[in-house]
Every structure is written in structure tokens, then in C-alpha cells.
N, C-alpha and C positions, 0 to 999 in steps of 0.2 A: 583122165576124166574131164569131160567138158560140161557136165551138169551135176547138180546136187543129186543125191540118191533119190529114188522115187519116194521112199518113205519120208525123207526130209521135205520134199516138195508137197506131199499130202499134208503133213503136219503144218507147214507154212500156210497153205491156203485154208485149211480148217481153222487155224488160229485167226486168220483174217476174218472169216465169217463169224466166229465167236466174238471177236472184238467189236465188230459192227453191231451185233445183237446186244452185247453187254453195254456198249455206249448208248444205244437207243433206249434200253431199259433204264440206264442211269439218268438220262435226260428226262425220261418220263417220271422217274422217282423225284427228280429235282423240281419238276413243274407241278407235281401233285401235292396238294397241301392238306388233303383230307386223309387222316391216319388210317381210316378203315379202307380207303381205296388204295393206299400205299402198301399196306401189310402184305397182300398176296403178290406184290411185285418184287419184294425182297428175295424170296427163295430162288426164283429163276436167275435174277441178277447175280446172286451169290454163287449159284452153281456154275454159271458161265465164267465167273472170275476164277473159281476153283479149277475148272477145266482148262482155262488159259494157263494157269500156273503149272498144272500137270503137263500140258502139251509143251510148254516152254522147257521144262526139265527133260522131257522125252526128246525134244528136238536137239537140245544141247548134248544129250547122250548119243543120239544118232550121229550128230556132227563129229563127235570124238571118234566114234566107231567107223563111220563111212568116209570121213574126210570132206574136203571141199574142192571144187574145181580149181585148176590152175588159173592165175590171172590172165586176162585177155592180152595184156601188154606188160611191158616192164613196169614194176611198181613205181608210183610217183606220189606226190602229195595228195592228190585226189583219192588214190587208193587207201592211203592212211586215214583220210577223213572218212571214207566209206567204212573202213574197218572199225574206227571209233564209233561211228553212228550205229553200226550193227551191235556193238557191245553195249551201247547206251540203250538201244531198243530191248535187248535181252534183260538188262538191269531193270528197266522200267516195267517190262512184262512180268517180272518177279515182284518188284516193289508194289505195283498197283494192287494185285490181289492180297498181298500181305497187309497192306495198309487198310484194305477193306475188311479183312478178317479182324484186325486190331480195332477198327472202328466199331464193328458189330459186337465184338466181345466186351468192349469197355463202355458202350453207350446205353446198355439196357435193351438193345434190339433183340438179342438172343432170347431174353425172357419174354418179350412181346411175341416173338415168333413161336416159342415153345408153348405158350399159354393161349395163343391165338387171340390175344387181347390187344385190340387197336389202341386202347387208352394208355398202354405201356410203351407205344412207339415214341422214342425220344424226340424232343425238339432239336432237330439237327442244326438249327441256327446256333445252338450252344455247344455243339460237339466239335472240339478243336481238331480231333483226328480226321474228321470228315474234310476239313480244309486241306490237310495233308494229302488225303486220298484224291481230292479234286485237283490239287496242284500237280500231283503226279500224272493224273489223267490229262490235264491240259498240256503238260510237257510232252507226254507220250503222243498226243494228237499232233503237236507241232513237228516232232521228230518224224512221225509216220508220214505226214504230208510232205516233208522234205525228202523222205525215202522214196515215196511214190513219184514225186516230181523228178528226182534223179533217175529213177527207172524209166520214166516216160521220155526224159531227155536222151537217155541211151538208146531207147527203142526208135524214136522218131527223128532225132537230130543227128546223133552220132551213128546210128544204125549199125551197131557192133554186135547185135544179137545177145546182149547181156541178159535180157529177160528170159531167154531160152534156158538159162542155167537153172532156173527155178520152175520151169514148165513141167506140167504133169505128163506131157507127151515126151516120149523118149526118142532121142536121136542117136544115142550110142548104139 
């Protein structure tokens, strides 16, 4: 096998799109200070986080079932770093939505959403779990930037076809 399965590739790229949307909504939530304007932004942000969590679990399941492509070359230190980075990405893709769920559940946000009462939207400056959620998000962003940089390095400098492994186009 030279590529990940098509279903793993689909889940990978769908997760990328959902991450971009969740990040954009998260930034909008962070910059919006009016509770009434914030309230309708929470459900789509939360649904995106839930979808990312489910897709991550599905992807891990597919990876166990479908396997992964053989290394392009003999394993070396960089391969071990890449493997560790992928494991960290999976961990963060699970921790991020779980920390968001915990934040919503313990801050009073769920009550505000269920009653549609903007006056019950918590002051997130005082919600410590939000700091955890944001810290995980910042770490995830850094790790993903490194991941993309490494992929682009392989594509345009090393030119080893590494990105074809996660392509939606099948070459097998």
C-alpha cells in the first residue's frame, strides 16, 4: 500500500475543513464581547468541535482497520519525530473538544443556551477551563503549522511524493 485508504483521506481533509471553521468561529467568539451576539455562535462552534471529535475517533478506527502505507525510506529519527507529532495531533484533536465540552458544562453556558438567555452567558474571563481549552488550541495550532510545514518541505524540497499518501486521488 502506497497511500492511506480513501476513507482515511476523506476523513483527514474533512477534519481540516472543520478545524478551520471551528477555529474561525472560536476567534469570532473571543473577539465578540456582546453576550447577545455571542449566544448564537456557540452552537455551531460546539457542533464543529463534536464533529471533529467523532471524525478523529472514526479516523483512528479506520487506521486500525486499513493500516498505513509503508515508510518511504528506512526509518530514522525524523520518522520517529513525525510519528510522535501525529500521535500528539490525535491527542490534541481529542483533548480540544473534550475541554470545550467541560468548559460549556461547568461555566453555565449550557443553561444560557437551553434558555436562550444571553444574560446567562458566563463571563469567560473568569472561566479557568476556557484557559485550558485555549491553551490546547494554541498548542494544536503550533503542531499543525509544523505538520503542514513538514508536508510542504517534503512536497517542494525533498520531492518524495509524501503528500500523495493522503491524497484523495488514488494511484493504486
